[in-house]
C-alpha positions as CSV (number, residue, x, y, z in Angstrom):
1,M,-52.3,-19.1,-13.9
2,S,-48.9,-18.1,-12.2
3,L,-48.6,-21.1,-10.0
4,V,-48.5,-23.3,-13.1
5,S,-44.7,-22.2,-13.0
6,V,-44.4,-24.4,-10.4
7,A,-45.6,-27.4,-13.0
8,G,-41.5,-27.2,-13.6
9,V,-40.3,-28.3,-10.4
10,L,-42.1,-32.0,-12.0
11,T,-38.4,-32.0,-13.6
12,L,-36.8,-32.9,-10.9
13,F,-38.8,-36.3,-10.1
14,L,-39.1,-37.6,-13.7
15,K,-37.2,-39.6,-15.9
16,E,-36.2,-37.9,-18.9
17,K,-37.2,-40.4,-21.2
18,I,-40.7,-40.6,-19.6
19,L,-40.4,-36.7,-19.8
20,N,-39.5,-36.3,-23.3
21,K,-42.8,-38.1,-24.1
22,I,-44.9,-36.7,-21.7
23,L,-43.7,-32.8,-22.9
24,L,-44.1,-33.7,-26.8
25,G,-48.1,-35.0,-26.2
26,L,-48.6,-31.5,-24.3
27,V,-46.9,-29.6,-26.6
28,G,-48.7,-31.4,-29.3
29,L,-52.2,-30.5,-27.5
30,S,-51.0,-27.3,-27.0
31,A,-50.6,-26.4,-30.2
32,G,-53.9,-27.7,-31.2
33,A,-55.1,-25.8,-28.4
34,M,-53.5,-22.6,-29.2
35,M,-54.9,-22.4,-33.1
36,G,-58.3,-23.9,-32.1
37,G,-58.4,-20.8,-30.0
38,A,-56.9,-18.7,-32.3
39,F,-58.9,-19.7,-35.8
40,L,-62.3,-20.8,-34.0
41,H,-62.8,-18.1,-31.1
42,L,-61.0,-15.0,-30.6
43,L,-60.7,-14.2,-34.7
44,P,-64.4,-14.3,-35.3
45,E,-65.6,-12.9,-32.3
46,G,-62.8,-9.8,-33.5
47,V,-64.3,-9.6,-36.6
48,E,-68.0,-9.6,-35.5
49,R,-67.0,-6.8,-33.1
50,F,-65.9,-4.4,-36.3
51,G,-68.2,-5.2,-38.8
52,N,-68.4,-4.5,-42.6
53,S,-66.9,-0.9,-41.4
54,A,-63.7,-1.9,-41.4
55,A,-63.5,-5.3,-42.2
56,N,-59.6,-5.7,-42.9
57,T,-58.6,-4.4,-39.7
58,P,-59.0,-7.4,-37.4
59,Y,-56.7,-9.3,-39.9
60,L,-54.0,-6.9,-39.9
61,L,-54.5,-6.9,-36.2
62,T,-53.4,-10.4,-36.0
63,L,-50.4,-10.0,-38.6
64,L,-49.8,-7.2,-35.8
65,G,-49.8,-9.5,-33.4
66,F,-48.2,-12.3,-35.3
67,I,-45.2,-10.2,-36.0
68,I,-44.7,-8.8,-32.3
69,Y,-44.9,-11.8,-30.8
70,F,-42.0,-12.9,-33.0
71,L,-40.1,-9.7,-32.0
72,I,-40.6,-10.5,-28.2
73,E,-38.8,-14.0,-29.1
74,K,-36.3,-12.4,-31.1
75,F,-35.2,-10.0,-29.3
76,L,-35.2,-11.3,-26.0
77,H,-33.6,-14.3,-27.2
78,W,-36.6,-16.5,-25.9
79,R,-35.2,-19.7,-26.9
80,H,-32.7,-19.5,-29.5
81,C,-29.6,-18.6,-27.5
82,H,-27.1,-20.7,-27.1
83,K,-24.5,-21.9,-24.3
84,E,-21.7,-21.1,-26.8
85,H,-23.0,-18.0,-27.3
86,C,-23.8,-16.6,-24.5
87,E,-22.9,-16.0,-20.4
88,T,-25.0,-19.1,-19.1
89,H,-26.5,-17.1,-16.5
90,T,-27.3,-14.0,-18.8
91,F,-29.2,-16.2,-20.8
92,G,-31.2,-17.3,-17.6
93,Y,-31.7,-13.5,-17.1
94,M,-33.4,-13.2,-20.4
95,N,-35.4,-16.0,-20.4
96,L,-37.0,-14.7,-17.3
97,I,-37.3,-11.5,-19.0
98,G,-38.7,-12.7,-22.4
99,D,-41.5,-14.8,-19.8
100,G,-42.5,-11.9,-17.7
101,V,-43.1,-9.4,-20.9
102,H,-45.2,-12.7,-22.5
103,N,-46.9,-13.4,-19.3
104,F,-48.1,-9.7,-18.7
105,I,-49.1,-10.1,-22.3
106,D,-51.5,-13.0,-22.0
107,G,-52.8,-11.5,-18.5
108,L,-54.1,-8.8,-20.6
109,I,-55.8,-10.9,-23.3
110,I,-57.1,-12.9,-20.3
111,A,-58.6,-9.6,-19.2
112,A,-59.9,-8.4,-22.4
113,T,-61.4,-11.8,-23.3
114,L,-62.8,-12.5,-20.2
115,L,-64.3,-8.9,-20.4
116,A,-65.8,-9.4,-23.9
117,D,-67.3,-13.0,-23.0
118,G,-67.3,-14.8,-20.2
119,S,-66.7,-18.3,-22.3
120,L,-64.9,-16.5,-24.4
121,G,-62.4,-15.9,-21.5
122,I,-62.5,-19.3,-20.4
123,I,-61.6,-20.9,-23.6
124,A,-58.6,-17.9,-23.5
125,I,-57.6,-19.1,-20.1
126,L,-57.6,-22.8,-21.2
127,A,-55.3,-22.6,-24.3
128,I,-52.9,-20.7,-22.4
129,I,-52.8,-22.6,-19.7
130,L,-52.1,-25.6,-22.0
131,H,-49.5,-23.6,-23.5
132,E,-47.7,-22.5,-20.5
133,A,-47.2,-26.1,-18.4
134,P,-44.6,-28.0,-20.9
135,Q,-43.0,-24.2,-21.6
136,E,-42.6,-22.9,-17.7
137,M,-41.2,-27.2,-17.6
138,S,-38.8,-26.4,-20.1
139,D,-37.7,-22.9,-19.0
140,F,-37.2,-24.5,-15.3
141,G,-34.6,-27.1,-17.5
142,V,-33.3,-24.0,-19.0
143,L,-33.1,-22.2,-15.7
144,L,-31.3,-24.9,-14.0
145,Y,-28.8,-25.7,-17.3
146,A,-27.7,-21.8,-16.7
147,G,-26.6,-21.9,-13.2
148,F,-29.1,-21.3,-11.1
149,K,-30.1,-23.3,-8.0
150,K,-33.4,-25.7,-8.0
151,T,-34.8,-23.0,-5.2
152,R,-33.9,-20.0,-6.9
153,A,-34.7,-20.9,-10.2
154,L,-38.0,-22.1,-9.1
155,L,-39.0,-18.7,-7.2
156,L,-37.6,-16.8,-10.3
157,N,-39.5,-18.3,-12.8
158,Y,-42.6,-17.9,-10.4
159,L,-41.9,-14.5,-9.9
160,S,-41.8,-14.1,-14.0
161,A,-45.0,-15.3,-14.0
162,T,-46.7,-13.0,-11.9
163,T,-46.2,-10.7,-14.2
164,V,-49.5,-12.3,-16.1
165,I,-51.2,-10.7,-12.7
166,I,-50.4,-6.9,-13.3
167,G,-51.2,-7.7,-17.2
168,G,-54.7,-9.2,-15.8
169,L,-55.5,-5.8,-13.8
170,A,-53.7,-3.2,-16.6
171,G,-56.2,-5.3,-19.3
172,Y,-59.4,-5.0,-16.6
173,A,-58.5,-0.9,-16.3
174,L,-58.1,-1.1,-20.0
175,G,-61.0,-2.9,-20.8
176,A,-63.3,-0.2,-19.5
177,T,-64.0,0.4,-23.6
178,D,-64.8,-1.5,-25.7
179,N,-62.9,-0.3,-28.5
180,F,-59.9,-1.8,-26.4
181,V,-61.4,-5.5,-26.4
182,K,-62.1,-4.9,-29.8
183,Y,-58.2,-4.3,-30.8
184,L,-57.4,-7.1,-28.6
185,L,-58.5,-9.9,-29.7
186,P,-57.4,-10.4,-33.1
187,F,-54.2,-8.8,-31.5
188,A,-54.0,-11.8,-29.3
189,A,-55.1,-14.3,-32.1
190,G,-52.1,-13.7,-34.3
191,G,-50.1,-14.2,-31.1
192,F,-51.8,-18.1,-30.4
193,I,-51.5,-18.3,-34.1
194,Y,-47.3,-17.7,-33.6
195,I,-46.8,-19.4,-30.6
196,A,-48.2,-22.4,-31.8
197,A,-46.8,-22.2,-35.7
198,A,-43.3,-20.9,-34.6
199,D,-42.2,-22.4,-31.4
200,L,-44.8,-25.9,-31.0
201,L,-45.5,-27.3,-34.5
202,P,-41.7,-27.4,-34.9
203,E,-40.9,-29.4,-32.2
204,I,-43.7,-32.1,-33.0
205,K,-42.1,-32.4,-36.3
206,K,-38.6,-32.5,-35.2
207,E,-39.5,-36.6,-34.6
208,K,-38.4,-38.6,-37.2
209,K,-40.0,-41.9,-35.9
210,A,-43.4,-42.2,-36.7
211,R,-44.4,-44.4,-33.6
212,K,-43.4,-41.1,-31.1
213,F,-45.2,-38.6,-34.3
214,L,-48.4,-39.6,-34.1
215,P,-49.2,-39.4,-30.5
216,S,-48.0,-36.0,-30.6
217,L,-50.3,-35.4,-33.9
218,L,-53.4,-37.4,-32.3
219,M,-52.6,-34.7,-29.1
220,F,-53.3,-31.8,-31.8
221,L,-55.8,-32.8,-33.4
222,A,-57.6,-33.7,-29.9
223,G,-56.8,-30.2,-29.1
224,L,-58.5,-28.7,-32.1
225,A,-61.6,-31.2,-31.5
226,M,-61.8,-29.5,-27.8
227,M,-61.8,-25.9,-28.8
228,F,-64.0,-26.9,-31.9
229,L,-66.6,-28.7,-29.8
230,I,-66.7,-26.1,-27.0
231,K,-67.5,-23.5,-29.9
232,E,-71.1,-21.9,-28.8
């Protein structure tokens, strides 16, 4: 998972026009995989584990996950800080902090889903990797824009990605009890829904030309189909 951050170096070798086409397609695929992972796998598994005794709890936890991810993005200036409003290096460091927190939570999710069910864990990892690839390429560009040298940007981006390991170890330690897994599954679903709905799909929506929009839409549907086909 941490090595996915190295994908950012691809931005140095690809022409901007080609890179934009690749990124938009990956964004569509990622959005579909995250939506499918949330609605077809994580949330149903969470609902099943709670049973009828706490029927509303998994849905409330999904909403909580959605809100927490929103707050992380809002207060850590994950994407919404612009050069004219922020010092560039400060913006770069805030981006790294936001990524570190997000990757830590990803680690928790991976650990919890693997402990819940091996196949469910693989699905979560796949959805996260598909999301991380375009994000890490984008984040590398952000760090270059913020004034970091290429090697420093690559190293710092990788270090922020290693928090997924810390999160995974923490999740494994906490996952000794079934309660932790039960509560984290719908929470993770809320996070996946937020990332897909608030970060990824708007990028596709911005595309005004139908010939460029349709391939991204097809990639989104492919992501959904992939998650449906691997549903048990």
